[in-house]
C-alpha positions, 0 to 999 in steps of 0.5 A: 464481512462487507465489501466495504471492510474487504476494500479497507483490508489492504490499507489496514495491512499497510499501516500495520506493516509500516508501524512494525517496520518503523518500530523495528528500525526505531531511531534511524532515518529509515524508520522515518522514511517508512512512516513518511512514504506510507503516509504519503502513499495512503493519502495520495489520490490513486487511480489505476496503478500500472503493473498491480493486478486488479487495479485496472492496469492495462497489459498486465496479467496472463491474458495481457496482449 
């Protein structure tokens, strides 16, 4: 697998999860909220995300000071 494909895996997993959850809650306000918030999150520009390991966040993880 290429590095580009590896970089896309979290996005694909997020999309699949959102679709499964939205379908499981079909017809409810929660279903729409899941899809809207996933769309918003995946289309927004992101820099380092505090608190998420491997995203350049400062002061996180076992070596944090």
